[in-house]
Structures are given as C-alpha cells and as structure tokens.
C-alpha positions in Angstrom: -25.7 8.8 -41.4 -26.2 11.0 -38.3 -29.7 12.2 -37.3 -30.8 14.9 -34.8 -32.8 14.2 -31.7 -33.9 16.6 -29.0 -35.2 15.5 -25.6 -35.3 16.1 -21.8 -33.5 13.8 -19.4 -36.1 12.0 -17.3 -33.7 9.7 -15.4 -30.1 8.4 -15.4 -30.0 4.6 -15.5 -26.2 4.3 -15.4 -23.3 6.7 -15.4 -19.6 5.8 -15.2 -17.7 8.8 -13.8 -14.3 7.4 -15.0 -15.2 7.8 -18.7 -18.6 9.6 -18.7 -20.4 6.7 -20.4 -24.1 7.2 -19.6 -27.4 5.3 -20.2 -30.3 7.7 -19.8 -34.0 7.7 -20.4 -35.3 10.8 -22.3 -38.6 12.4 -22.9 -38.5 13.2 -26.6 -40.7 16.0 -27.9 -43.6 14.5 -29.8 -43.1 10.9 -28.6 -45.2 9.2 -25.9 -42.7 6.6 -24.7 -39.3 7.4 -23.2 -36.2 6.9 -25.4 -33.0 5.1 -24.2 -29.9 7.2 -25.0 -26.3 6.0 -24.6 -23.0 7.8 -25.0 -20.4 9.8 -23.2 -22.3 12.7 -21.5 -20.8 15.3 -19.2 -22.4 15.1 -15.8 -25.9 14.5 -17.1 -28.7 16.1 -14.9 -32.4 15.0 -14.9 -34.5 17.9 -16.3 -31.7 19.2 -18.7 -32.4 19.4 -22.4 -30.1 17.6 -24.8 -29.8 18.6 -28.5 -28.1 15.5 -30.0 -26.6 14.1 -33.1 -26.3 10.4 -33.4 -27.7 7.2 -34.8 -30.3 4.6 -33.9 -29.2 1.0 -33.0 -30.8 -2.1 -31.7 -29.1 -3.7 -28.7 -29.7 -7.5 -28.6 -30.7 -7.4 -24.9 -32.0 -3.9 -24.3 -33.7 -3.1 -27.6 -33.7 0.2 -29.6 -31.5 3.0 -28.3 -30.0 6.2 -29.6 -26.2 6.4 -29.7 -25.0 10.0 -29.1 -22.1 11.2 -31.2 -22.3 15.0 -30.5 -24.6 17.0 -28.2 -25.1 20.2 -26.4 -27.0 20.9 -23.1 -29.6 23.5 -22.5 -31.3 24.5 -19.3 -35.0 23.4 -19.3 -37.8 25.8 -20.1 -40.9 24.0 -18.9 -42.0 24.1 -15.3 -41.7 20.3 -15.1 -38.2 20.4 -16.5 -37.1 23.2 -14.2 -38.5 21.3 -11.2 -36.7 18.1 -12.3 -33.5 20.0 -13.0 -33.3 21.8 -9.6 -34.5 18.7 -7.6 -31.8 16.4 -9.2 -29.1 17.3 -6.7 -27.5 19.9 -9.0 -27.5 22.5 -6.2 -26.6 21.7 -2.6 -29.5 22.9 -0.5 -32.3 22.2 -3.0 -33.9 18.8 -3.0 -37.1 17.6 -4.8 -39.4 19.1 -2.2 -37.7 22.5 -2.1 -37.5 22.5 -5.8 -41.2 22.1 -6.0 -41.8 25.1 -3.6 -39.4 27.3 -5.5 -40.9 26.6 -8.9 -44.5 27.0 -7.5 -43.4 30.5 -6.3 -41.4 31.8 -9.3 -42.7 29.6 -12.1 -40.6 30.0 -15.3 -38.6 32.8 -13.8 -37.0 30.3 -11.3 -33.6 30.0 -12.9 -33.4 33.7 -13.6 -34.2 34.4 -9.9 -31.4 32.1 -8.7 -28.9 33.5 -11.2 -29.7 37.3 -10.7 -31.9 37.8 -7.6 -31.1 35.0 -5.3 -32.1 37.0 -2.2 -35.8 36.7 -3.3 -35.7 33.0 -2.4 -36.4 34.1 1.2 -40.0 34.4 0.0 -40.2 30.6 -0.2 -41.3 28.7 2.9 -38.4 27.0 4.6 -35.6 29.1 3.0 -33.7 31.4 5.3 -30.5 33.5 4.9 -28.2 30.5 5.7 -29.8 28.3 3.0 -29.7 31.2 0.5 -26.0 31.6 1.1 -25.5 27.9 0.5 -27.6 27.9 -2.7 -25.8 31.0 -4.0 -22.4 29.5 -3.3 -23.4 26.2 -4.9 -24.8 27.9 -8.0 -21.6 29.9 -8.5 -19.4 26.9 -7.9 -21.5 24.9 -10.4 -20.9 27.5 -13.1 -17.1 27.5 -12.4 -17.1 23.7 -12.2 -18.9 23.5 -15.6 -16.1 25.7 -17.1 -13.5 23.2 -15.8 -15.7 20.3 -17.1 -15.8 21.9 -20.5 -12.1 22.3 -20.5 -11.5 18.7 -19.4 -14.0 17.3 -21.8 -12.2 19.1 -24.6 -9.1 17.2 -23.6 -10.9 13.9 -23.2 -11.0 13.8 -19.4 -13.9 12.4 -17.3 -16.1 15.2 -16.0 -16.3 13.3 -12.8 -12.8 14.7 -11.8 -13.9 18.3 -12.4 -15.3 18.8 -8.9 -12.2 17.5 -7.2 -9.9 19.6 -9.4 -12.0 22.7 -8.7 -12.1 22.0 -5.0 -8.3 21.7 -4.9 -7.3 24.6 -7.2 -10.3 26.8 -7.4 -10.3 29.5 -10.0 -6.7 28.5 -10.9 -7.8 25.0 -12.0 -7.5 25.5 -15.8 -4.1 27.3 -15.5 -2.6 24.7 -13.2 -3.8 21.8 -15.3 -2.5 23.5 -18.5 1.0 24.2 -17.0 1.6 20.9 -15.3 -1.2 18.2 -15.5 1.1 15.8 -13.6 0.4 17.8 -10.4 -3.0 16.1 -10.5 -1.5 12.7 -9.7 0.2 14.1 -6.6 -2.5 16.4 -5.3 -5.8 14.8 -6.0 -7.0 11.4 -4.7 -8.4 9.2 -7.4 -6.4 10.8 -10.2 -3.3 8.8 -10.8 -0.4 9.1 -13.2 -2.2 7.3 -16.0 -5.1 9.8 -16.1 -2.7 12.8 -15.7 -0.5 11.4 -18.5 -3.6 11.1 -20.7 -4.5 14.8 -20.1 -0.9 15.8 -20.7 -0.7 14.0 -24.0 -3.9 15.9 -25.2 -2.3 19.1 -24.0 0.7 18.5 -26.2 3.3 17.3 -23.6 5.9 15.0 -25.3 6.6 11.4 -24.1 10.2 12.4 -23.1 9.1 15.6 -21.3 11.1 15.8 -18.1 7.9 16.6 -16.1 6.4 13.4 -17.4 9.5 11.2 -16.7 9.8 12.6 -13.1 6.1 12.1 -12.4 6.3 8.7 -14.0 9.2 7.5 -11.8 7.4 8.7 -8.7 4.3 6.9 -9.8 6.2 3.7 -10.3 7.7 4.0 -6.7 4.2 4.7 -5.3 2.8 1.7 -7.1 5.7 -0.4 -5.6 5.0 0.9 -2.1 1.3 -0.2 -2.6 2.7 -3.7 -3.2 4.5 -3.5 0.1 8.0 -2.3 -0.9 9.7 0.3 1.3 12.5 0.7 -1.3 13.2 -0.7 -4.8 16.6 -1.8 -6.3 18.0 1.0 -8.5 18.6 -1.1 -11.6 15.1 -2.8 -11.3 13.5 0.6 -10.9 15.2 1.8 -14.1 13.9 -1.3 -16.0 10.4 -0.9 -14.7 10.3 2.9 -15.5 11.6 2.4 -19.0 9.0 -0.3 -19.6 6.1 1.8 -18.3 7.1 5.2 -19.7 8.3 3.8 -23.1 11.4 6.0 -23.2 15.2 5.6 -23.4 17.1 4.4 -20.4 19.4 7.5 -20.2 16.3 9.8 -19.9 15.1 7.8 -16.9 18.6 7.7 -15.3 18.9 11.5 -15.7 15.4 12.1 -14.2 16.2 9.9 -11.2 19.2 12.1 -10.6 17.1 15.2 -10.7 14.4 14.0 -8.3 17.1 12.9 -6.0 18.6 16.4 -6.0 15.1 17.7 -5.4 15.0 15.4 -2.3 11.8 13.6 -3.5 13.7 10.3 -3.4 16.8 9.0 -1.6 19.3 6.7 -3.2 21.4 4.6 -0.7 24.1 2.1 -1.3 23.2 -0.8 0.9 26.7 -2.2 0.5 28.3 0.9 2.1 30.9 -0.2 4.6 31.2 -3.7 3.3 34.6 -4.5 1.8 35.2 -6.4 -1.4 31.7 -6.3 -2.8 31.2 -6.3 -6.6 27.4 -6.3 -7.1 25.7 -2.9 -7.2 23.2 -2.8 -4.3 21.7 0.7 -4.6 18.3 1.2 -3.2 15.8 3.9 -4.2 13.4 5.2 -1.5 10.6 7.7 -1.7 11.9 10.3 0.7 9.2 9.7 3.4 9.9 6.0 3.5 13.7 6.5 3.9 13.0 8.9 6.8 10.6 6.5 8.4 12.7 3.4 8.1 15.9 4.9 9.3 14.2 6.7 12.2 12.3 3.5 13.2 15.6 1.7 13.6 17.2 4.4 15.7 14.1 4.9 17.9 13.7 1.2 18.6 17.4 1.0 19.6 17.0 4.0 21.8 13.9 2.5 23.4 15.5 -0.9 24.0 18.6 0.4 25.6 17.2 3.3 27.6 16.5 2.9 31.4 12.8 2.4 32.3 10.6 4.6 34.5 9.0 1.8 36.6 10.5 0.2 39.7 11.7 -3.4 39.3 9.4 -6.3 40.3 10.2 -9.6 41.9 9.1 -11.8 38.9 8.6 -15.0 40.9 6.3 -13.3 43.5 4.5 -11.4 40.8 3.8 -14.6 38.8 2.5 -16.5 41.8 0.3 -13.5 42.8 -1.2 -12.9 39.4 -2.1 -16.6 38.9 -3.9 -16.6 42.2 -5.7 -13.3 41.3 -6.9 -14.6 37.9 -7.5 -18.1 39.2 -5.4 -19.6 36.4 -2.3 -21.7 35.9 0.0 -20.1 33.3 1.7 -22.4 30.8 5.5 -22.4 30.4 5.5 -20.1 27.4 3.0 -17.7 29.1 5.2 -17.5 32.2 8.1 -16.7 29.9 6.2 -13.9 28.3 5.0 -12.3 31.5 8.6 -12.6 33.0 10.0 -11.0 29.8 7.6 -8.1 30.1 9.2 -7.4 33.5 12.8 -7.8 32.4 12.8 -5.9 29.1 11.9 -2.4 27.8 10.5 -3.8 24.6 9.3 -7.3 23.7 7.1 -9.1 21.1 4.5 -11.8 21.8 3.4 -13.8 18.7 1.2 -16.8 18.2 -1.9 -18.0 16.5 -5.5 -18.2 17.7 -6.2 -20.0 20.9 -2.5 -19.9 22.1 -3.3 -17.6 25.1 -2.2 -14.1 23.9 -5.1 -12.5 25.7 -4.4 -14.3 29.0 -0.8 -13.0 28.9 -2.0 -9.4 28.2 -4.4 -9.6 31.2 -1.7 -11.0 33.5 0.7 -8.2 32.4 -2.0 -5.6 33.0 -2.9 -7.0 36.4 0.7 -6.9 37.6 1.7 -3.5 36.2 -1.6 -1.8 37.2 -0.3 -2.3 40.8 2.6 0.0 40.3 1.3 2.5 37.7 -1.9 3.8 36.2 -0.2 5.2 33.1 -1.0 2.2 30.9 -2.2 2.5 27.3 -3.6 -0.1 24.9 -4.1 0.3 21.2 -4.7 -1.5 17.9 -4.5 -0.6 14.2 -8.3 -0.8 13.6 -11.4 0.2 15.4 -12.7 -3.3 15.6 -9.4 -4.7 17.0 -9.3 -1.9 19.6 -13.0 -2.6 20.6 -12.1 -6.3 20.9 -9.1 -5.5 23.1 -11.3 -3.4 25.4 -13.8 -6.2 25.7 -11.2 -8.9 26.5 -9.1 -6.8 29.0 -11.5 -4.4 30.6 -9.1 -1.5 29.8 -10.0 1.2 27.3 -8.2 0.6 24.0 -8.0 3.1 21.1 -7.0 2.9 17.5 -3.4 4.0 17.0 -4.7 7.1 15.0 -6.9 8.2 17.9 -4.2 7.4 20.4 -1.8 9.8 18.6 -4.6 12.4 18.4 -4.7 13.3 14.7 -5.9 16.9 14.2 -7.2 18.1 10.8 -7.2 21.7 12.0 -3.7 21.7 13.3 -2.4 19.3 10.8 -0.9 15.9 11.7 -0.6 13.8 14.8 -0.6 15.9 18.0 1.4 13.3 19.9 5.1 13.2 19.0 8.6 13.5 20.4 7.7 17.0 21.6 4.4 16.0 23.1 4.8 12.3 24.0 2.2 9.9 25.3 1.9 10.0 29.0 2.5 6.3 29.7 4.8 3.9 31.4 3.5 0.9 29.5 2.0 0.6 26.0 0.7 -2.6 24.5 -0.3 -2.8 20.8 -2.4 -5.7 19.6 -2.6 -7.0 15.9 0.9 -5.7 15.4 1.3 -7.6 12.1 -0.9 -4.9 10.6 1.4 -1.9 11.4 3.1 -0.5 8.3 6.2 1.6 8.1 4.5 5.0 8.2 2.3 4.1 11.1 5.2 2.6 13.1 7.3 5.8 12.6 4.5 8.0 14.0 3.8 5.6 16.9 7.5 5.4 18.0 7.8 9.2 17.8 5.2 9.5 20.5 6.4 6.7 22.9 8.5 8.1 25.7 11.9 6.4 25.8 11.5 5.4 29.4 8.3 3.5 28.7 7.8 -0.3 28.2 6.6 -1.2 24.7 4.9 -4.6 24.0 3.9 -5.7 20.5 1.3 -8.5 20.3 0.5 -10.2 17.0 0.4 -13.2 14.7 3.5 -13.1 12.5 1.9 -15.8 10.2 -0.9 -13.6 9.1 -0.6 -11.5 5.9 1.8 -8.5 6.3 0.4 -5.0 6.5 -1.6 -3.5 3.7 0.9 -0.5 3.6 4.6 -0.8 2.8 6.9 -2.7 5.0 7.1 -6.0 7.0 7.5 -4.4 10.4 6.7 -7.2 12.9 8.6 -9.8 10.9 11.6 -7.5 10.4 11.9 -6.7 14.2 11.6 -10.4 15.1 14.2 -11.5 12.6 16.7 -8.7 13.6 17.2 -10.5 17.0 17.4 -7.1 18.8 14.0 -7.4 20.6 13.1 -10.4 22.9 10.4 -12.6 21.3 8.1 -15.1 22.9 6.4 -17.5 20.3 3.3 -19.3 21.5 2.5 -22.6 19.8 0.4 -24.5 22.4 -3.4 -24.6 21.8 -5.2 -24.4 25.1 -7.9 -27.0 26.0 -10.9 -24.7 25.6 -9.7 -23.3 22.3 -8.9 -26.9 21.2 -12.6 -27.6 21.0 -12.9 -25.2 18.1 -12.4 -26.8 14.7 -11.7 -23.2 13.3 -8.7 -22.9 15.6 -7.5 -26.5 15.1 -7.8 -26.1 11.3 -6.1 -22.7 11.3 -3.1 -24.3 13.0 -3.1 -27.2 10.5 -3.1 -24.7 7.6 -0.3 -22.8 9.2 1.8 -26.0 9.4 1.1 -26.7 5.7 -1.5 -29.4 6.3 -5.0 -29.6 4.8 -7.7 -28.8 7.3 -9.8 -31.6 8.8 -13.0 -31.4 6.6 -14.9 -34.3 8.3 -18.1 -33.3 10.0 -18.9 -34.4 13.6 -22.3 -34.3 15.2 -25.2 -32.0 14.1 -23.5 -28.6 14.1 -19.9 -27.8 13.4 -18.0 -24.5 13.3 -16.0 -25.3 10.1 -17.5 -26.4 6.8 -16.2 -27.0 3.3 -18.7 -27.0 0.4 -17.2 -28.5 -2.8 -18.0 -26.9 -6.1 -15.7 -26.0 -9.0 -18.1 -24.0 -11.2 -17.5 -20.3 -10.3 -21.1 -19.3 -11.1 -22.5 -22.0 -8.9 -20.0 -21.0 -6.1 -21.5 -17.5 -6.4 -25.0 -18.8 -6.1 -24.1 -20.9 -3.1 -22.5 -18.0 -1.3 -25.5 -15.8 -1.9 -27.9 -18.5 -0.6 -25.6 -19.2 2.4 -25.6 -15.5 3.4 -29.3 -14.8 2.8 -30.9 -18.1 3.9 -28.9 -21.1 5.0 -26.7 -19.7 7.7 -29.4 -17.4 9.2 -31.9 -20.3 9.1 -29.6 -23.0 10.5 -27.5 -21.0 13.0 -29.5 -17.8 13.7 -26.8 -15.4 12.5 -27.9 -12.0 11.0 -27.1 -11.7 7.2 -26.1 -8.1 7.4 -24.4 -7.8 10.8 -22.9 -11.2 11.6 -21.7 -12.6 8.3 -18.7 -11.4 6.3 -17.8 -12.7 2.9 -14.1 -12.5 2.2 -12.5 -13.2 -1.2 -8.8 -13.6 -2.2 -9.3 -11.3 -5.2 -11.4 -8.3 -6.3 -12.0 -9.4 -9.9 -13.6 -12.5 -11.3 -17.0 -14.2 -10.9 -16.3 -15.0 -7.2 -14.3 -11.8 -6.7 -15.3 -9.2 -4.1 -16.6 -6.8 -6.8 -19.1 -9.3 -8.3 -20.0 -10.8 -4.9 -21.0 -7.3 -3.7 -23.3 -6.7 -6.7 -25.1 -10.1 -6.2 -25.3 -9.8 -2.4 -26.7 -6.3 -2.6 -29.4 -7.5 -5.0 -30.2 -10.3 -2.5 -30.0 -8.5 0.8 -30.8 -4.8 0.0 -32.6 -4.7 -3.4 -34.5 -1.4 -3.0 -34.6 1.8 -1.1 -33.5 5.4 -1.6 -30.0 5.7 -3.0 -27.6 7.2 -5.5 -25.6 5.9 -8.4 -21.9 6.8 -8.4 -20.1 5.3 -11.4 -21.1 1.7 -11.5 -21.9 1.5 -7.8 -25.4 2.0 -6.4 -25.3 3.2 -2.8 -28.6 2.5 -0.9 -29.8 3.2 2.6 -28.9 0.1 4.8 -26.0 -0.9 2.6 -22.9 -2.2 4.3 -19.9 -0.1 3.1 -16.2 0.2 3.7 -13.8 3.2 3.8 -10.8 2.6 1.5 -8.4 5.4 2.5 -7.5 7.2 5.7 -9.6 10.3 6.0 -8.2 12.2 9.0 -10.7 15.0 8.6 -13.6 12.6 9.2 -11.7 10.4 11.6 -12.5 7.4 9.5 -9.7 5.0 8.3 -8.9 2.5 5.7 -10.8 -0.7 6.3 -13.5 0.8 8.6 -16.9 -0.8 7.9 -20.2 1.2 8.3 -23.8 1.3 7.3 -25.5 3.9 5.1 -28.3 5.5 7.2 -29.4 8.4 5.0 -29.1 9.6 1.4 -30.1 13.2 0.7 -30.1 14.6 -2.8 -31.0 18.0 -1.3 -27.9 18.2 0.8 -25.9 16.1 -1.8 -24.9 14.0 1.2 -24.7 10.4 2.3 -24.7 9.7 6.1 -22.8 6.6 7.2 -22.8 5.1 10.7 -19.4 3.7 11.9 -19.9 2.0 15.2 -22.6 4.5 16.1 -20.6 7.6 14.9 -22.6 9.2 12.1 -20.3 10.7 9.4 -21.5 12.9 6.5 -20.0 12.3 2.9 -20.5 14.8 0.1 -21.6 13.0 -3.1 -18.2 13.9 -4.6 -16.4 12.0 -1.8 -18.1 8.7 -2.4 -15.0 7.3 -4.3 -13.6 6.7 -0.7 -16.4 4.3 -0.1 -17.1 0.8 -1.5 -19.7 -1.8 -0.9 -18.6 -4.2 1.9 -21.0 -7.2 1.7 -17.8 -8.9 0.4 -14.3 -7.6 1.0 -10.7 -8.8 0.3 -8.9 -10.9 2.8 -6.3 -8.1 3.1 -8.9 -5.6 4.1 -10.2 -8.0 6.8 -7.0 -7.9 8.9 -7.4 -6.8 12.5 -11.1 -7.6 12.4 -13.1 -10.6 13.6 -16.6 -11.6 12.5 -19.0 -14.1 14.0 -19.2 -15.8 10.5 -16.7 -15.9 7.6 -17.6 -17.2 4.1 -14.7 -17.6 1.7 -14.6 -18.8 -2.0 -11.5 -20.9 -2.8 -11.1 -21.5 -6.5 -8.2 -22.2 -8.8 -9.0 -19.0 -10.7 -7.7 -17.2 -7.6 -4.3 -19.1 -7.8 -2.3 -15.9 -8.3 -3.1 -14.8 -4.8 -3.7 -18.2 -3.1 -1.0 -18.6 -0.5 -0.9 -20.1 3.0 -0.9 -16.9 5.0 -3.9 -15.6 3.0 -6.0 -18.7 3.7 -4.8 -18.7 7.3 -5.7 -15.0 7.8 -9.2 -15.6 6.3 -9.9 -18.6 8.5 -8.7 -16.8 11.7 -11.1 -13.9 11.0 -14.1 -16.2 11.8 -15.1 -16.5 15.5 -18.0 -18.9 15.5 -18.4 -20.2 12.0 -16.2 -20.5 8.9 -17.5 -21.8 5.6 -15.2 -22.4 2.6 -16.8 -22.9 -0.9 -14.7 -24.2 -3.8 -12.3 -27.0 -4.6 -9.9 -29.0 -2.5 -7.4 -28.6 -5.3 -7.4 -24.8 -4.9 -7.3 -25.1 -1.1 -4.3 -27.5 -1.4 -2.5 -25.1 -3.9 -2.9 -22.2 -1.4 -1.8 -24.2 1.6 1.2 -25.6 -0.2 2.3 -22.1 -1.3 4.1 -20.7 1.7 6.3 -18.3 -0.4 5.1 -15.0 0.8 5.7 -12.2 -1.8 9.0 -10.6 -1.1 9.0 -7.1 0.1 12.1 -4.9 -0.2 12.8 -3.5 3.3 16.1 -2.8 5.1 14.8 -2.5 8.6 16.0 -5.9 9.8 19.6 -5.0 8.7 19.4 -1.5 10.2 18.3 -3.0 13.6 21.2 -5.5 13.5 
C-alpha cells in the first residue's frame, strides 16, 4: 500500500543521469533525523520540496529507506530552502555564497524577484549587469529545459539528456524529438541509437519504420567503425542489422538501398575488374570513410611519384658528416634508413623500443636542416609530441594543432588549398594514425615535400578505424626500414629486453637481479587481491621503494574496462586511496574532485583537447557550474553538462595509453581478461613504461596473451588500393 511523504532535499548522495536513479537525504517535516529516499527523480536539486507517494523498505546494508513511486516537485518556501535551492548550482552565476546574499536581501520574495524583477539583483553586493544577464538567461533556460525534461520523462527518457537536447535544438526540441527521435543519435554526443530507439518506441514509431531501419543500419556501421572497420561486407552487414533491429531481411536490404541513394553510404564491388569471380565481394562504407580511404590512396601515390623540392645530397658524404657531428657510429639499418630518407619522397621507419628510431630522426634532421629550415615534426598525441620535442630539440606539435583546427571557421585550416609550408615532415607514433586523421594530414602536405612516418607496427592499431601504418607497409609502395637490433645502452633495460621477447612470442624473463630492477611480476590469481596489491603498489610500495610520485609518475593500465581489475573499478579504488576528499561534484556514478587525474574521451576541437589527453582537476565551482582542468599547464573550463567527455584516469585502458610514455606502468594480467589478451596489447602496455613496469596476475594469463598473436581483423581496402 502506497503512503504519502513530504520533505525537502538536503543532499544528493547518488544520481545516475542515464536512468535518473537517485539516492537522496530529505528533511521530512515533523521528523528530527534525515530520511533516505530512493527512486527515479528528475534532476533533483537540494532545497526543492518533494511531495511523494511510495513505500517504506529496509535495505540489508543501508537500513530504512523510502522508495518513491510517484512524486511532484515544488519550489521551497522557507528561507533555508530557498538558499539551499539557489546555491545548489541550479542557476549559473549563483553559488552558495551569492545565494546567501540574495536571500538575506530579498528574503521570501527571492524567487519572485528572479522571475519577475531580475534587475533588482543589482542591489546585492557583487552582482553587476553582466552577472544579472547571466542569471536571467540561465533562469529562462532552466524553465525551458524543465519543459523538455517533463516531455522526456513522460516518454521514459533520462532527464540528464535534456540539457544537451535543448542546447542543440533550443525551442524546437520537443517538435524535433517528436517528428524524428532518431536525429538525436546523429546530432548529440552521448545519445546513441539505443536511447533514440527507446524514445521512438514510446512515441509510437513501429519496429519496421523506415526512419528506424535507416538509423539502425547507420548505427551498426558506426559501431563497426568503432571496432576498427573502415568498411563491412554487404552480406554480413545485412545479417548484423537484421539481428540487432529484429526485422525482416528485405526491409534491411531496401533501407540500405535508400541510404546509398541519399549518399550516406557507399557500396563498392571490390571484385570489380577481376575476371571469373563468383563470390560476392560488395563492401559497404559510411560515406566519409569511403572518401577518406580512396583519397588517401591517391594522395600517397601522388606524393611518392611527384618530384621533390629539395636539392639532391651526396649520401655517403652526408652520412660521414652526420656521424662526426653527432659523435656516433650508425648501425647498418640506421645507415639504410638515413640513406632512404635522401633517396625517397616518402618512407617508413618501424621498430620496437631501443632500436634507435630517435637516433635516425636526429641524423635526418641534422642533415636536412643544412639545406632547408622548412621542417615540421608532429605526433598524434600531446605527450608524444612533447617527447619528440625533448629528444630532437625541434618543436613538435600534435597533428591537430599542426593542421590548425578552428572552431570558429569550422574544420582544419591547413588543406590542399592552404598546405603546410614544409619541405620535410616527420610523424612519430604513426601506428596511432587512423583513416580520418591520415586523410586530413595528407591533404595538407605539399606534394613536393618529403614525408617520413616513424612508428612501431607491432603495437596495437589505432583506436579509430583503419590499420594505416600496416596497410601502407604491406602494400609495398613505400620504402620501409625495419629496425630489429637492440642497442647496448637500451639492452641494459629489462623493460626493453622483455618487450622484444614478448614481441617474438616468448615469455618475459621474470628473474630478479640485484637490489632494484625495472621489471617485476607479482603472482596472484585472486582478482580482489590483485586489486588490493595494485592500490598498495601505487599508494605506498612504489613511492616508498623508488621515490616515484603516486599521482604524476605512476599510470595503471588495464586490458579491459569492466571487471574487478578493470579500469572502471580500479579508478574507484585508486581515487578512494589517493584523493579521498575535497570539493567535487557527482555526475552519474562518477565523483569528480579537485586534484583528480582525468582523461578526455572524445576530440573537442572547441576546447582544443583531444581523445586520450590526461589532465588534473584544479577547480570545481557550483556557482559557475564549471570544472577547470589543467592539461599540460593549459587550463580548460568544462560546463557541468559536458562532464560526460571526462573520465577518471588513475587507471586507463591499454588502448588509450598509445602514444604516451609514463615513468611507471602497473598492469593487471588475469585470465578474466582473456577476451582482450593478445600479444600486441601486452607489448604495447609494457613499452609504455620508461623506468619501471610491474605486472600483477598469473603466468597462465600472461602466456595466453603472448601466445595469441592473431590481431583482430579489420576490414580495410587501403593496401589493395595502393597496390
């Protein structure tokens, strides 16, 4: 039997924005102690009054709580409630201190003043015209957003999406969502097809609606591109779409035809021009990937066969001179690489750690700087670019910054019409470059320039779609120098020696020598104990024994996100251990605190912050509804509603670590990770550590991963196009 309960929200203990599930502590009229309330609440705000229907229950761990079935929200009437309500971060421009001043001035008329006479706020100390405009705009937006929230809630959608929907569509939000909810999946980050489909179902869209099928096929192709595929076989795409959309095959075939006519996808017969073939080999591309792959092939061919802008060099004299200048003796493969850079317009240098890639780059730079000052260096990530600058003495940029992305003008400013002003461009960590990025990079390289790619082809392929470095190497079109000799100084490092053993399919040497080593394996098969060991390693043992800083020097990597020793759970435990208190904000099930280590998980060109960038939270302001994060000294402001772009980064996936190096790497290796355990993943993780690598887990799991050298196949056709 349902009972009534009225109370005022004192604080929010937990709120999941995905489904609205909330745990709140309420001050109930007539009761001394706070009451725990649980249920799906729409953007609950401290200070608001809830009039609820529900039932009492006893949780085995948390005790008595009130489970909400129905409720309605009212604005507070008491001075305490109004102050709490305004200071909760509801209105941008009003924090707890300012809320106190406003309530002190206007008392119980406060909300009426903001609603009808906002100009009177100028009477409050610290509020000028600029802040009044901000408060007025935020108050009006809040009312509109609440209308969108009510509409979404009626159709079972998380209120957390309302702000994003309103920001994208404004006053047209409800109309657009009603007419075609599938637009949400295309237009708004964080709302995928599954959510849009759920809204559509509640709005009465049928399962075989053409809008649903078209959006569903595009969703499947986007998911496949997230798995690394540039295209997907036609028949397999039909099978997958039928399975996911639960409709008849002919409906899917018809929809594929329609979206091909609309030029959202391209269907190509990869057997075209081959005689006597019987098997169908049709490939389906998202239009942007087809454009990128075909143009990459034509631009590389043009670059390879076009005449260069620099005068020719006597290679033998140059090699003798550069070795004298750098006081080194180049090895045979290094000589081959430097010579190839003179003789070819485009080339690739690939090899593992300690094989002398940096020495080659420095030799090439030394020689070519004598005949041109138009030399550019870049890498896919900020950390890799910074490392390149440190090892060469030349300024290196990220590829995004090199190509000068402009949010105002839209897109990269460097392209075929405004090419880079360079005679030589060298890109490091080239294994990370995906299809989209390679397309934009090649567009900006003048065809008379030399283009050198440097990378480790044995690492994991790019996070984005494609297998660019490997495809170019296997095409045979571009000269490749493969380095496999470990140099004497690097040979002292057990990290490097073991990385090469792993790459050859051999177990690493786990024997300890002397007092301190740079490679350790701690055997433990219980995942809970592995978790405890890693937390103690990061917090106490490594800082105590080696002097490394827990927050700045040590990076925990994990093969998976889920599981006891997955990145998600590791982040919760490491945050508790390393940064347990301080001002912060709950967003969904994540608690962001000042001094937290965080990572950007999508490219944000407006903020000039990119997928994989790691930063530190330096300020959380409920008044400005803003979190400030420092990325390598650059302070970037995030609106509370943009925090789904940020995740804790005490632990990150191995994939996200590509292009970065850390003084210390700690990696769990357990059989529960077997789905993702493969040789190039373990190799990539180990090669991220510069001074110390610690593996925690079982030798069985390590052996499974090293034995598994079958990299997950990616559907690309670049290699064949280059041939």
